[in-house]
C-alpha positions as CSV (number, residue, x, y, z in Angstrom):
1,M,-14.1,-22.4,46.6
2,E,-16.8,-20.9,44.7
3,Q,-16.2,-17.4,46.7
4,A,-12.4,-17.5,45.7
5,S,-13.3,-18.3,41.8
6,G,-15.9,-15.3,41.9
7,G,-13.4,-13.2,43.6
8,A,-10.5,-14.2,40.6
9,K,-13.6,-13.4,38.3
10,R,-14.2,-10.2,39.6
11,W,-10.3,-9.4,39.4
12,L,-10.4,-10.5,35.9
13,I,-13.2,-8.2,35.2
14,T,-11.8,-5.4,36.6
15,W,-8.3,-5.6,36.0
16,C,-7.4,-8.0,33.3
17,I,-9.3,-7.5,30.2
18,P,-9.4,-3.2,30.6
19,A,-5.6,-3.5,30.8
20,I,-5.7,-6.0,27.5
21,A,-7.7,-3.7,25.8
22,M,-5.3,-0.8,26.9
23,A,-2.5,-2.6,25.4
24,V,-4.2,-3.3,22.1
25,F,-4.8,0.7,21.9
26,A,-1.6,1.8,23.3
27,R,0.0,-0.7,20.4
28,Q,-2.2,0.9,17.5
29,V,-1.3,4.0,18.4
30,Y,2.1,3.5,18.1
31,L,1.4,1.7,14.9
32,N,-0.3,4.8,13.3
33,K,2.0,7.3,14.5
34,H,5.5,5.5,13.6
35,H,4.3,2.8,10.8
36,Q,1.4,4.6,9.2
37,L,-1.1,1.4,10.2
38,S,-4.6,3.1,9.2
39,T,-6.6,4.0,12.1
40,W,-9.6,2.0,10.2
41,K,-7.3,-1.0,11.0
42,G,-5.5,-2.5,14.2
43,G,-8.7,-3.1,16.0
44,G,-10.9,-0.3,14.7
45,M,-9.5,1.9,17.6
46,G,-10.3,5.4,16.0
47,M,-11.9,4.4,13.0
48,F,-14.8,6.9,13.6
49,A,-11.9,9.9,14.3
50,A,-10.1,10.1,10.9
51,A,-10.7,10.1,7.5
52,D,-8.4,7.7,6.6
53,G,-10.0,5.2,4.1
54,S,-8.2,3.7,0.7
55,I,-9.1,6.7,-1.6
56,N,-6.6,8.7,0.7
57,R,-3.7,5.9,0.1
58,F,-2.2,4.8,-3.0
59,A,0.8,3.3,-4.4
60,K,2.7,4.0,-7.9
61,V,4.6,1.2,-9.1
62,Y,7.7,1.3,-11.8
63,L,9.8,-1.5,-13.3
64,I,13.3,-0.3,-13.6
65,S,14.7,-1.8,-17.0
66,P,18.2,-1.2,-18.1
67,K,17.3,-1.4,-21.4
68,R,13.5,0.4,-21.5
69,G,14.2,2.3,-18.0
70,R,12.0,3.4,-15.6
71,Q,8.4,2.4,-16.7
72,P,5.3,2.8,-15.0
73,L,3.3,-0.5,-14.0
74,V,-0.5,0.1,-14.2
75,R,-2.0,-3.3,-14.7
76,L,-1.8,-5.5,-12.2
77,T,-3.6,-9.0,-12.1
78,M,-6.6,-9.1,-9.7
79,P,-4.3,-11.1,-6.4
80,Q,-1.8,-8.2,-6.9
81,K,-4.3,-5.9,-6.7
82,R,-5.6,-7.3,-3.1
83,L,-2.3,-7.8,-2.1
84,M,-1.6,-4.0,-2.9
85,D,-4.8,-2.8,-1.1
86,S,-3.6,-4.9,1.7
87,A,-0.4,-3.3,1.8
88,L,-1.4,-0.4,1.9
89,W,-3.8,-0.4,4.9
90,Y,-0.1,-1.4,6.8
91,P,2.6,0.4,4.2
92,V,5.7,-0.9,6.0
93,R,8.3,-2.7,3.8
94,G,7.3,-6.0,4.3
95,S,3.9,-5.4,3.0
96,F,4.9,-3.9,0.0
97,E,7.4,-7.0,-0.2
98,I,4.7,-9.3,-1.0
99,V,3.4,-7.2,-3.7
100,A,6.5,-7.2,-5.0
101,N,7.2,-10.7,-4.8
102,A,3.7,-11.6,-6.8
103,I,5.0,-9.0,-9.4
104,F,8.1,-10.5,-9.9
105,A,6.2,-14.1,-10.2
106,T,4.5,-12.7,-13.2
107,S,6.2,-12.3,-16.8
108,W,5.7,-9.0,-18.3
109,A,5.0,-8.0,-21.9
110,A,5.5,-4.7,-23.4
111,G,4.1,-3.5,-27.1
112,D,7.0,-1.9,-29.4
113,Q,5.6,1.6,-29.3
114,L,5.4,4.3,-26.4
115,T,2.4,5.5,-25.4
116,P,2.4,9.3,-24.5
117,A,0.9,10.2,-20.5
118,S,-2.8,11.5,-21.2
119,L,-3.5,14.7,-19.1
120,V,-6.5,15.0,-16.7
121,D,-8.1,17.7,-15.3
122,S,-9.7,17.5,-11.6
123,T,-13.3,15.5,-12.6
124,G,-10.5,12.9,-14.9
125,A,-11.6,14.3,-18.1
126,Q,-8.8,13.7,-20.8
127,T,-7.2,17.5,-21.6
128,G,-4.0,16.6,-23.7
129,K,-1.0,14.2,-23.9
130,A,2.2,14.7,-21.6
131,A,5.3,15.3,-23.3
132,Q,6.7,11.9,-21.5
133,S,5.8,8.5,-23.1
134,Y,5.8,5.1,-21.6
135,Y,5.5,1.3,-22.8
136,M,2.3,-0.2,-21.8
137,L,3.1,-3.1,-19.4
138,Y,0.7,-6.0,-19.2
139,P,0.8,-9.1,-17.2
140,F,1.3,-12.2,-19.4
141,G,1.2,-15.1,-17.4
142,T,3.6,-17.1,-14.4
143,R,7.3,-16.5,-14.7
144,S,8.9,-19.8,-14.3
145,P,11.0,-20.4,-11.0
146,D,14.2,-20.5,-12.1
147,E,13.6,-17.5,-14.4
148,K,15.1,-14.4,-12.6
149,P,13.7,-11.1,-14.1
150,D,16.9,-8.5,-15.4
151,W,14.5,-5.6,-13.8
152,E,14.3,-4.0,-10.4
153,L,10.9,-3.3,-9.2
154,E,10.3,0.2,-7.4
155,I,7.0,1.0,-5.0
156,E,6.2,4.5,-3.9
157,Y,3.7,4.9,-1.0
158,W,1.7,8.3,-1.3
159,A,-1.2,9.4,1.1
160,M,-3.5,12.3,0.2
161,A,-4.7,15.1,2.7
162,Y,-6.8,18.1,3.3
163,D,-5.1,21.4,3.9
164,P,-7.9,23.5,5.5
165,A,-5.8,26.8,5.2
166,T,-5.6,26.6,1.4
167,R,-9.2,24.0,0.8
168,R,-7.0,22.2,-1.5
169,I,-6.2,18.1,-1.3
170,T,-2.5,17.2,-1.6
171,A,-0.8,14.1,-2.3
172,K,2.4,13.6,-0.9
173,Q,5.1,10.6,-0.9
174,I,5.6,9.1,1.9
175,A,8.0,6.2,1.3
176,A,9.9,4.4,-1.8
177,H,10.7,1.3,-1.7
178,R,13.2,-0.7,-3.9
179,F,13.2,-4.4,-4.6
180,G,15.8,-6.3,-6.5
181,A,15.5,-9.0,-8.8
182,A,16.5,-11.4,-6.0
183,S,13.7,-10.1,-3.5
């Protein structure tokens, strides 16, 4: 009996555990190649082989209203920021839908005046004002569950990459997800 147990243990260590590790590795590679899973997630395999940190991924969020048009949403609540950070590690529609539902559950207030967009240089210093102006939207409490918003939401997922040929970092829009008020 003891010898059979030792044989099973040896078989487990020799074949089963490596097979499970290979399955986890294969799934992580698939999700990275086809669903933009960060190499820093999914078991951590490959995390030292890529410069894919949270600074290289970002999202732009827009409220789309029939009255005020397409307005950028630049101030999220702390729980919404955490949800967005999590969604950026695995940026599929379902991850962003969780963020969208949190945004829909929030009441948003805007000032009466438009605010011009600022132009900044590569160091982040303000260099002027752009021709475009937007309403500054602020979170203003929780929306009651029976109150449905009359606006839509668009979340754009962007990723930055370094191009060695031009020696420049470029940002590329990877996906845009639109969510209706009923999402």
